[in-house]
C-alpha positions in Angstrom: 118.5 -216.0 -24.2 117.9 -214.3 -20.8 115.9 -215.5 -17.3 114.7 -213.1 -15.1 113.5 -213.8 -11.5 111.9 -211.4 -9.5 112.3 -211.3 -6.0 111.8 -207.8 -4.2 113.9 -207.5 -0.7 111.6 -205.4 2.2 112.7 -201.8 2.7 115.6 -201.0 3.4 117.5 -203.8 4.9 119.5 -204.5 1.7 120.6 -200.7 1.6 123.9 -201.5 1.5 124.2 -203.0 4.6 125.9 -199.3 5.3 125.8 -199.4 9.5 129.1 -199.3 9.2 132.0 -197.2 8.2 130.9 -193.8 10.8 127.4 -194.4 10.5 124.3 -195.8 8.4 123.7 -194.7 4.9 119.5 -194.4 6.3 120.9 -191.6 8.5 122.8 -189.8 6.0 122.0 -185.8 5.2 122.8 -183.3 3.3 122.6 -182.7 -0.6 122.3 -185.3 -2.7 126.4 -184.6 -3.9 127.0 -185.7 -0.1 125.3 -188.7 -0.6 126.8 -189.9 -3.3 130.5 -188.8 -2.1 129.5 -190.9 1.5 127.9 -194.0 -0.3 131.1 -193.9 -3.2 133.6 -194.5 0.0 131.6 -197.2 1.1 131.5 -199.1 -1.9 135.0 -198.1 -3.7 136.5 -201.5 -2.8 133.2 -203.3 -3.0 134.0 -206.8 -4.8 130.4 -206.6 -6.6 130.0 -204.0 -9.6 128.5 -200.8 -8.0 127.0 -197.7 -10.0 125.4 -194.7 -8.6 122.5 -193.3 -11.0 120.1 -190.7 -10.7 116.3 -191.0 -11.5 117.2 -190.7 -15.2 119.8 -193.7 -15.3 122.6 -191.8 -16.0 125.6 -193.0 -14.0 127.5 -190.8 -11.6 129.6 -193.1 -9.6 131.2 -196.5 -10.9 133.3 -198.3 -8.3 136.9 -200.1 -8.9 135.7 -203.7 -9.8 132.6 -202.0 -12.2 135.5 -199.8 -13.6 137.5 -202.9 -14.7 134.9 -204.9 -16.1 133.2 -202.1 -17.9 135.5 -199.1 -18.0 134.9 -195.3 -16.5 130.9 -195.3 -16.9 129.9 -191.9 -15.6 128.0 -189.9 -17.9 126.5 -193.2 -19.7 122.9 -194.6 -19.5 123.6 -197.4 -16.9 120.9 -199.7 -19.8 123.8 -198.5 -22.4 126.4 -200.3 -20.1 124.2 -203.2 -19.7 123.1 -203.9 -23.1 125.8 -206.3 -24.2 124.6 -208.1 -20.8 121.0 -208.3 -20.7 118.3 -208.3 -23.2 116.0 -205.2 -23.3 117.9 -203.2 -19.9 116.3 -200.4 -20.5 112.9 -201.9 -19.7 114.4 -204.3 -17.0 116.0 -201.1 -15.1 112.7 -199.1 -15.2 110.8 -201.8 -14.0 113.3 -202.3 -10.9 113.2 -198.8 -10.4 109.6 -198.0 -10.0 109.7 -201.1 -7.6 111.5 -199.4 -5.1 109.0 -196.8 -4.9 107.3 -199.6 -2.9 109.9 -201.6 -1.5 112.7 -199.1 -1.5 115.1 -201.6 -2.7 114.7 -204.6 -5.2 116.5 -207.7 -6.7 116.4 -209.5 -10.0 118.6 -212.8 -11.2 119.8 -212.5 -14.7 120.5 -216.0 -16.4 121.9 -216.3 -19.5 124.1 -219.4 -21.7 126.7 -218.0 -19.9 126.6 -216.5 -17.3 124.2 -216.0 -13.5 124.1 -212.6 -12.3 122.5 -210.8 -9.3 121.4 -207.1 -9.8 120.3 -205.2 -6.7 119.1 -201.7 -6.3 118.5 -199.4 -3.5 117.0 -196.2 -3.3 119.5 -193.3 -1.2 117.0 -190.6 -1.8 114.4 -189.1 -4.2 117.1 -188.6 -6.8 119.8 -191.0 -6.7 120.3 -194.6 -6.8 122.5 -197.5 -5.7 122.9 -200.6 -8.6 125.0 -203.7 -7.3 125.6 -206.6 -10.1 127.4 -209.5 -8.5 128.5 -212.8 -10.8 126.9 -216.0 -9.7 128.7 -218.3 -12.3 127.7 -220.0 -15.6 124.1 -222.1 -15.6 126.8 -225.1 -16.0 128.4 -224.1 -13.2 125.6 -224.2 -10.7 127.1 -227.4 -8.8 128.3 -228.8 -6.1 130.8 -231.6 -4.9 131.0 -232.2 -9.3 126.8 -232.7 -9.3 124.7 -230.5 -12.1 121.5 -230.5 -12.2 120.1 -230.8 -15.6 118.4 -227.5 -17.3 116.3 -226.5 -20.3 115.1 -223.2 -21.8 112.2 -223.3 -23.9 110.0 -220.8 -25.5 106.2 -220.2 -25.0 105.1 -223.2 -27.7 107.9 -225.4 -26.2 110.2 -225.2 -28.4 113.8 -225.9 -26.6 116.2 -223.4 -27.5 119.2 -223.9 -25.4 119.9 -227.4 -22.9 122.9 -227.8 -21.1 125.6 -230.6 -20.6 123.4 -232.2 -17.6 120.5 -232.9 -19.7 122.1 -233.6 -22.8 123.7 -236.4 -20.7 120.2 -237.1 -18.8 118.3 -237.6 -22.5 120.7 -239.1 -24.3 121.2 -236.2 -26.8 120.0 -233.1 -27.7 116.2 -232.3 -27.9 114.0 -229.8 -29.9 110.4 -229.9 -28.1 109.4 -230.4 -24.6 106.7 -232.9 -25.9 109.7 -235.0 -27.0 110.9 -235.6 -23.7 107.9 -234.9 -20.9 104.4 -236.4 -20.9 102.3 -234.0 -19.2 102.1 -230.4 -20.7 102.1 -227.7 -19.4 104.4 -228.4 -17.1 104.0 -226.3 -14.0 107.0 -225.4 -10.8 106.7 -227.8 -8.3 105.1 -230.7 -10.6 106.3 -234.1 -10.9 106.2 -235.9 -13.8 107.6 -238.5 -16.2 110.7 -237.9 -18.4 111.9 -239.8 -21.1 115.8 -240.4 -20.5 119.1 -242.6 -21.3 118.1 -245.1 -19.1 113.9 -245.6 -19.4 111.3 -243.2 -18.4 111.6 -241.8 -15.1 109.8 -239.1 -12.3 111.1 -236.1 -11.6 110.1 -232.8 -10.6 110.5 -229.6 -12.5 111.4 -226.1 -11.3 110.5 -223.3 -13.2 111.5 -219.6 -13.7 109.8 -217.1 -16.4 112.0 -214.9 -18.2 110.8 -212.4 -20.7 108.4 -212.8 -23.8 107.6 -215.8 -22.3 110.9 -217.7 -22.0 111.2 -220.2 -19.2 114.0 -221.9 -17.4 113.3 -225.9 -16.6 115.4 -227.3 -14.0 114.7 -230.9 -13.6 115.3 -232.4 -10.0 114.8 -236.2 -8.7 111.8 -237.9 -7.3 111.9 -241.1 -5.6 113.5 -243.2 -8.8 116.9 -241.7 -10.2 119.2 -242.6 -12.9 122.5 -243.2 -12.1 123.6 -239.4 -14.5 121.4 -237.2 -12.0 122.8 -236.0 -8.7 120.7 -236.9 -5.5 119.4 -233.5 -3.4 120.6 -235.3 -0.1 124.0 -235.5 -1.0 124.5 -232.4 -3.4 121.9 -230.2 -1.4 124.4 -227.5 -1.9 123.9 -227.4 -5.9 121.2 -225.4 -5.5 121.6 -223.1 -3.2 122.1 -220.0 -6.0 119.4 -221.7 -8.1 116.2 -218.9 -8.6 113.6 -221.3 -7.5 113.1 -221.6 -3.6 113.5 -224.8 -2.1 113.0 -226.7 1.2 114.3 -230.1 2.5 111.8 -231.1 5.0 111.9 -234.3 7.5 108.7 -235.9 7.8 107.6 -234.9 11.0 108.0 -231.2 9.9 111.9 -230.0 10.1 113.4 -228.2 8.0 116.7 -230.1 7.2 118.5 -227.6 4.6 116.9 -224.4 2.5 118.4 -222.5 -0.4 119.1 -219.1 -0.3 116.1 -218.1 -2.5 113.6 -219.5 0.5 115.8 -218.3 2.9 114.8 -214.7 1.4 111.4 -215.3 0.6 110.4 -216.8 4.0 113.3 -214.4 6.2 114.6 -217.6 7.5 118.1 -217.6 9.4 120.3 -220.2 8.2 121.9 -221.1 11.6 118.3 -221.5 13.5 116.3 -225.1 13.7 113.2 -224.1 11.9 110.1 -226.2 11.5 107.8 -225.6 8.7 104.7 -225.2 11.1 106.9 -222.1 12.6 107.4 -220.0 9.4 104.1 -221.2 7.1 100.4 -221.4 8.2 96.9 -221.4 6.7 95.5 -225.0 6.0 93.0 -224.9 8.4 94.5 -227.7 9.9 98.2 -228.8 11.6 101.0 -228.3 8.8 102.3 -231.4 10.1 99.6 -233.9 9.2 99.7 -233.1 5.3 103.4 -233.1 5.2 102.9 -236.6 7.0 100.2 -237.4 4.4 103.0 -236.8 1.4 105.7 -238.5 3.3 103.1 -241.4 2.9 102.6 -241.2 -0.6 98.9 -239.5 0.1 97.9 -236.1 -1.8 101.8 -234.6 -1.6 101.6 -233.4 -5.2 98.6 -231.3 -4.8 99.8 -227.6 -4.1 98.8 -225.7 -1.0 98.6 -221.9 -0.5 100.2 -220.7 2.5 101.0 -217.6 4.0 104.0 -216.8 6.4 103.8 -216.1 10.0 105.1 -213.3 12.4 106.2 -210.7 10.5 105.7 -211.9 7.4 101.9 -212.2 7.1 101.9 -210.3 3.7 103.7 -213.4 1.8 101.8 -215.9 0.2 103.8 -219.0 -1.1 102.5 -221.7 -3.4 104.0 -225.1 -1.7 104.3 -228.1 -3.9 105.6 -231.7 -2.0 107.7 -234.1 -3.4 109.5 -237.5 -2.5 112.8 -237.9 -2.3 116.1 -239.9 -0.3 116.1 -243.4 0.4 114.5 -245.7 2.2 117.0 -245.3 5.2 116.6 -241.5 5.0 113.0 -240.6 3.2 112.8 -236.6 3.4 110.3 -234.2 1.3 111.5 -231.5 -1.5 109.4 -228.7 -1.3 109.5 -226.4 -4.0 108.0 -222.9 -3.5 106.2 -219.9 -5.4 105.8 -216.6 -4.2 102.1 -216.1 -4.9 101.9 -212.8 -2.8 101.5 -210.7 -5.7 98.7 -213.0 -7.2 96.9 -213.6 -3.7 96.8 -209.2 -3.3 95.1 -209.3 -6.6 92.8 -211.7 -5.6 92.3 -209.8 -2.6 92.1 -206.7 -4.7 89.6 -208.3 -6.8 87.5 -209.8 -4.1 87.1 -206.4 -2.4 86.0 -205.1 -5.5 83.7 -207.2 -6.1 82.3 -207.2 -2.9 81.9 -203.0 -2.8 80.3 -203.6 -6.1 77.8 -206.0 -4.7 77.5 -203.7 -1.8 76.8 -200.9 -4.1 74.1 -202.2 -6.3 72.0 -203.6 -3.6 72.5 -199.9 -1.7 71.7 -198.4 -4.9 68.3 -201.0 -5.5 67.2 -200.4 -2.0 67.5 -196.8 -2.8 65.9 -196.6 -5.8 63.3 -198.0 -4.1 63.1 -196.2 -0.9 62.4 -193.0 -3.2 59.7 -194.6 -4.6 58.1 -194.6 -1.7 59.2 -191.4 -0.5 58.2 -190.0 -3.8 54.2 -191.5 -2.8 54.8 -190.1 1.1 56.2 -186.9 0.4 53.7 -186.3 -2.6 50.2 -187.1 -1.0 51.2 -185.4 2.4 51.7 -182.4 -0.3 48.1 -183.3 -2.2 46.5 -183.0 2.0 48.5 -179.9 2.5 46.9 -177.9 0.0 43.5 -178.6 1.6 44.6 -177.6 5.3 46.0 -174.2 5.8 48.1 -173.5 9.1 45.3 -173.5 11.4 43.9 -176.4 11.1 44.4 -179.4 13.7 46.4 -181.9 11.4 48.5 -179.2 9.9 51.6 -179.7 12.8 51.2 -183.6 11.9 51.3 -183.3 8.1 54.0 -180.9 8.4 55.7 -183.7 10.7 55.6 -186.5 8.1 56.8 -184.0 5.5 59.9 -183.1 7.3 60.6 -186.7 8.4 60.6 -187.8 4.8 63.0 -185.1 3.8 65.3 -186.9 6.7 64.7 -190.0 4.9 65.2 -188.6 1.4 68.7 -187.9 3.2 69.5 -191.2 4.4 68.7 -192.6 0.8 71.5 -189.9 -0.9 73.9 -191.1 1.3 73.2 -194.9 0.0 73.3 -193.4 -3.3 76.6 -191.8 -2.8 78.4 -194.8 -1.2 77.3 -196.7 -4.5 77.8 -192.9 -6.5 74.9 -193.6 -8.4 73.5 -189.9 -6.8 72.7 -186.8 -8.4 76.0 -184.8 -8.7 75.0 -180.5 -9.5 79.0 -179.8 -10.2 80.0 -176.3 -10.1 83.4 -174.7 -10.5 84.3 -173.3 -6.8 87.3 -172.3 -4.7 87.9 -174.5 -1.9 89.0 -171.4 0.1 85.3 -170.0 -0.2 83.8 -173.2 0.8 85.7 -173.4 3.9 84.9 -170.1 5.0 81.2 -170.7 4.3 81.7 -174.1 6.3 84.0 -172.4 9.1 80.9 -171.1 11.4 79.0 -174.8 11.0 82.2 -176.7 11.5 83.1 -174.9 14.9 79.9 -175.3 16.4 80.3 -179.3 15.2 83.4 -179.7 17.2 82.9 -178.0 20.1 84.8 -175.4 22.5 87.4 -177.7 23.6 88.8 -178.5 19.4 90.6 -175.8 17.8 90.0 -175.7 14.1 93.1 -174.4 11.8 92.4 -173.7 8.1 95.3 -173.2 6.4 95.2 -172.1 2.5 97.8 -171.9 -0.6 97.2 -168.5 -1.7 97.2 -169.0 -5.1 95.0 -172.3 -4.8 93.7 -173.5 -7.8 89.8 -174.2 -8.9 87.8 -177.2 -8.7 84.6 -178.8 -10.1 82.7 -180.8 -7.9 79.1 -180.4 -6.4 79.0 -178.3 -3.6 77.0 -179.5 -1.8 78.4 -183.0 -1.7 81.6 -181.8 -1.0 80.6 -179.6 2.1 79.3 -183.2 3.4 82.2 -184.9 2.6 84.5 -182.1 4.9 81.8 -182.6 7.7 82.1 -186.1 8.0 85.7 -185.8 8.1 86.0 -183.1 10.8 83.1 -185.2 13.1 85.5 -188.2 12.9 88.5 -185.7 13.4 86.8 -184.8 16.7 85.7 -188.1 17.8 89.1 -189.6 17.6 90.2 -187.0 19.6 87.8 -187.1 22.5 86.6 -183.7 22.4 89.4 -182.0 22.7 92.8 -180.9 20.9 93.2 -179.5 17.2 92.0 -180.1 13.7 93.7 -178.5 11.0 92.7 -178.6 7.5 95.1 -177.5 5.1 94.7 -176.9 1.5 97.4 -176.4 -1.2 97.8 -177.1 -5.2 99.9 -180.0 -6.2 101.8 -180.7 -9.5 102.6 -184.6 -10.3 104.9 -185.3 -13.1 104.6 -188.7 -12.8 102.3 -191.5 -11.4 101.8 -191.2 -7.8 101.1 -195.0 -6.2 99.4 -195.2 -2.7 97.0 -197.6 -1.6 96.5 -199.6 -4.3 95.5 -197.0 -6.7 97.1 -194.7 -9.5 97.0 -190.9 -9.3 97.8 -189.9 -13.2 100.1 -186.9 -13.8 98.3 -183.7 -13.6 97.6 -181.0 -11.4 95.7 -181.2 -8.0 94.1 -179.6 -5.7 94.8 -181.1 -2.3 93.1 -181.2 0.5 94.1 -182.2 4.4 92.4 -182.9 7.3 94.7 -183.7 10.3 93.7 -184.5 13.4 95.6 -185.5 17.3 93.6 -188.3 18.1 94.3 -191.7 18.8 94.8 -193.1 15.8 93.7 -196.2 12.9 95.3 -199.6 14.1 97.2 -200.8 10.7 94.9 -203.8 10.3 92.1 -201.4 10.5 92.9 -199.0 8.2 92.5 -200.6 4.8 88.7 -201.3 6.2 87.7 -198.0 7.0 86.1 -196.9 3.8 84.0 -200.2 4.1 80.0 -199.3 4.7 78.9 -200.1 7.9 82.4 -200.6 9.1 83.1 -198.5 12.1 86.1 -198.0 14.8 83.3 -196.3 17.2 81.3 -198.2 19.7 77.6 -199.4 19.4 75.7 -197.0 18.7 78.1 -193.9 18.1 78.4 -194.6 14.4 76.6 -196.4 11.6 79.6 -196.6 9.3 78.3 -194.7 6.6 80.5 -192.0 7.1 83.8 -192.5 5.1 81.6 -194.8 2.7 80.0 -191.9 1.6 82.8 -189.9 1.3 84.3 -191.6 -0.7 81.7 -192.4 -3.0 81.3 -189.0 -3.6 85.1 -188.2 -3.9 85.6 -190.7 -6.6 82.4 -190.0 -8.5 84.0 -186.3 -8.2 87.0 -188.0 -9.9 89.1 -187.1 -6.9 91.1 -189.7 -4.4 91.0 -189.9 -1.1 93.7 -191.5 1.1 94.5 -192.0 4.8 97.6 -192.2 6.9 97.4 -193.0 10.3 99.6 -194.2 13.5 98.4 -195.1 16.8 98.8 -192.8 19.2 100.1 -190.2 16.9 96.8 -188.9 15.0 95.5 -189.2 11.6 95.5 -187.4 8.6 93.0 -187.7 5.5 93.9 -186.7 2.0 92.0 -185.5 -1.2 92.8 -184.9 -4.2 90.5 -183.3 -6.7 91.8 -182.0 -10.5 92.0 -178.9 -10.6 89.7 -176.5 -13.1 91.2 -173.8 -15.1 88.5 -173.0 -17.6 86.9 -170.0 -17.6 83.2 -169.8 -15.7 81.2 -168.8 -18.4 78.2 -166.2 -17.4 74.8 -168.6 -17.5 72.7 -168.0 -20.7 69.2 -168.6 -19.6 67.8 -166.1 -17.3 66.3 -167.9 -13.8 62.6 -168.1 -14.0 60.7 -166.4 -11.3 58.8 -169.5 -9.7 56.0 -167.5 -8.5 55.4 -166.0 -12.1 55.8 -169.2 -13.5 53.2 -170.9 -11.4 50.5 -168.1 -12.3 50.5 -168.7 -15.6 47.9 -170.4 -17.3 48.6 -174.2 -18.3 47.3 -176.3 -20.7 48.5 -179.5 -22.7 48.2 -183.1 -22.6 51.1 -184.9 -20.9 51.5 -188.7 -21.1 52.5 -190.2 -17.4 54.6 -193.4 -17.8 55.1 -194.7 -14.0 55.3 -198.6 -13.0 55.1 -197.9 -9.0 51.0 -197.1 -8.8 51.4 -195.1 -5.7 53.7 -192.6 -7.4 51.9 -192.7 -10.5 48.6 -191.5 -8.8 50.0 -189.1 -7.0 51.9 -187.5 -9.9 48.5 -188.0 -12.2 46.7 -186.1 -9.6 49.3 -183.2 -8.9 49.1 -182.4 -12.8 45.7 -182.5 -13.3 45.2 -180.3 -10.1 47.4 -178.1 -11.9 45.4 -178.0 -15.2 46.8 -180.7 -17.3 45.2 -183.5 -19.3 46.5 -186.8 -18.1 47.0 -190.3 -19.8 48.4 -192.9 -17.7 50.3 -196.0 -18.3 52.3 -198.6 -16.2 54.7 -199.6 -18.7 56.1 -198.4 -21.7 54.8 -201.0 -23.6 51.3 -199.8 -22.9 52.7 -196.1 -23.8 53.8 -197.5 -27.3 50.2 -199.1 -28.1 48.5 -195.2 -26.8 50.8 -193.7 -29.5 49.8 -195.9 -32.1 46.7 -193.8 -32.6 47.9 -191.5 -35.0 44.7 -189.0 -34.0 46.4 -188.5 -30.2 47.6 -185.6 -29.3 50.3 -185.6 -26.7 52.4 -182.6 -25.5 55.1 -184.0 -22.7 56.1 -187.5 -21.7 56.7 -187.8 -18.1 58.4 -191.0 -17.8 60.6 -193.3 -15.2 63.7 -194.5 -16.4 64.0 -197.8 -14.8 61.1 -199.9 -15.5 60.3 -203.9 -16.2 60.8 -204.9 -20.0 61.5 -201.7 -21.9 62.8 -198.9 -20.1 62.4 -195.1 -20.3 64.6 -194.0 -23.0 64.5 -196.9 -25.2 60.9 -196.3 -25.7 60.8 -192.8 -26.1 63.5 -192.9 -28.6 60.8 -195.0 -30.6 57.8 -192.8 -30.1 59.8 -189.2 -31.2 60.4 -191.3 -34.4 56.7 -190.5 -34.9 56.6 -187.3 -32.7 59.9 -185.8 -33.0 59.3 -182.2 -31.4 57.5 -184.0 -28.2 59.1 -182.7 -24.9 60.1 -185.5 -22.3 60.9 -185.1 -18.9 62.7 -188.4 -17.0 62.2 -189.1 -13.6 64.2 -191.7 -11.9 65.4 -193.4 -8.0 68.8 -193.1 -9.3 71.2 -190.7 -10.7 71.0 -188.8 -13.8 73.8 -190.8 -16.1 72.5 -194.2 -15.5 70.5 -194.3 -18.5 73.2 -191.8 -20.2 76.2 -194.3 -20.8 77.4 -194.5 -24.0 74.2 -193.2 -25.6 73.3 -189.4 -27.2 71.3 -187.7 -25.1 67.4 -187.6 -26.1 66.4 -183.8 -27.2 63.9 -181.3 -25.7 64.6 -183.6 -22.4 65.3 -182.8 -18.7 65.9 -185.0 -15.9 63.8 -184.7 -12.4 65.2 -186.8 -9.5 63.2 -188.5 -6.9 61.8 -188.1 -4.4 60.2 -185.1 -5.7 57.6 -182.7 -4.6 54.5 -181.6 -5.9 55.3 -178.4 -6.5 59.2 -179.8 -8.4 56.9 -182.2 -10.6 54.8 -178.9 -12.0 57.1 -176.4 -12.0 59.5 -178.8 -14.3 56.2 -180.5 -16.3 54.8 -176.1 -17.0 58.7 -175.1 -17.6 59.3 -177.4 -20.6 56.1 -176.9 -22.2 56.5 -173.0 -21.8 60.2 -174.0 -23.0 60.8 -172.8 -27.2 61.7 -175.6 -29.4 
């Protein structure tokens, strides 16, 4: 049996404590061999077993203590060295090494029937790691003043695989299953339960550490009524110093009377300093001392509370369960802590994801409805323009309506970009050409006092993206950089090829291995405060003053980049500037020549037309405009306000229809569904889909409908008639 309890140690604080012997390890420079030699001198006579490995786990150095136990391990895999000590060492070591990518150091407790170890890892540089293994004694040796705590090891199904001497003495012999001992299953750390013992049923507190494959070690600690064979926490507090479960002894008024090593490391406590619970934890929404007082009086103490650390530990979350202990003349509380930081982080990510998804759905729905309105507005404006020439007194007003409708359509496009539902027209592009074309416009945007510098990788790979949308992203970032510098300074735009040989974890995103093109926009502005940085891609969030920004720029950029298949990150320090990094998958497939020639619009519109069009649109203003536009062009138009009405029309076998023009999203049956049904009887009919959503809104997991094209809303009179005519003229 092997139990592993993870504890991540912040940053470089445990990197050997090497601010000794002529300089700290964090300042050692030079080649990796130099780092290894200096580190080796410092740890040569360390009492812990120490190893230096490369990133593949090969041992390059072993100190005297480790040689005495494991022999000369140089050239061997560290996982092979530990194979008789740890169950599945390769997985454990790999997990710990990956954790150092973010934490720089990490430690694990390894508890077996025979021994209790602590394994620590510190990252020396990108290629070398220091491992330290120290032995804490056997499970039966975790005691103080001759007193032992009962411990039992059980599998996920409750079958007991090991029980120590103290547990057998408490229970009165050996036992095979947890249900034979405890009344309430499943057990949870911090829970007070009734336990069957040799002297009858008693209340005990459970402290649990989880191992691999569902195995767990369950430590039984005293509650208010204790059998004689069980130690008291008051007299034997030192007995739990090395237990891999964070524990606190708390007075009724909130003073911390004692703590074990795990609790101090989790909460960043100092052993010699007198502290109160309210000094280190917060988050109840009411004074913590009130909660402690109620628990000491037996009112609601066993209900777990989720609290967060204070001061520099605000990123730490703990689940705290209180239990009454001590005698009548010395009452106190025992707090069992569970580190739930990772759980709370995942919860925060989930909540953020749900919030962004909800806002995205709202933005997409609003954009869809606006596109219908704008289609009707701009369409009827087009119809009016057909009856007015430039000399008409109303012509200028109509042009203004038309232009402002186009501006509104652009704003709606931003909402769709954020919700990742805008229509992209990806093409293979070279960012050097794109940025060169943009340079003149960008220089005008930043002003005379801002210098815009471009630095390109001479062998920059191509990417596949929507050029117009990508230009919008770059303009947004450059304008933000200009504003951050108050109109004076230098903005650098850098491009380079980037090859990732292993996953890159950054800002809660995982970038898979592969070849990428990186674009960086770097400014010298005032920077972004750390507490604001995680929020900058949220819609309507802005660090600018009221009236200076909508809060849609970065969220739009985020949506465009993500829909393109790329990644966007922000790094910033207050008063030191900000760097936005964009990663796009490189695209090395040769660009094929277009197979179809460009249709001359004037020539197409000059051709005579003939055909029957079935127009299916639930929005009456859009349907009215589209039907008038098609009839003016010369088509026979049949109208239906829903899919079911269209199916009823097509039930007449004598009815001839050349083309379906249908909305995608409608109440009841949607566009693709009714078209597939209709094509079973009319397989050669052409189709034009129109929608305020993106083209892929109806294509997920379904084969493309043959002889169909997509026309996004809002569309103009010319766009509609040209699309219909091109479809009817296209050879089947």
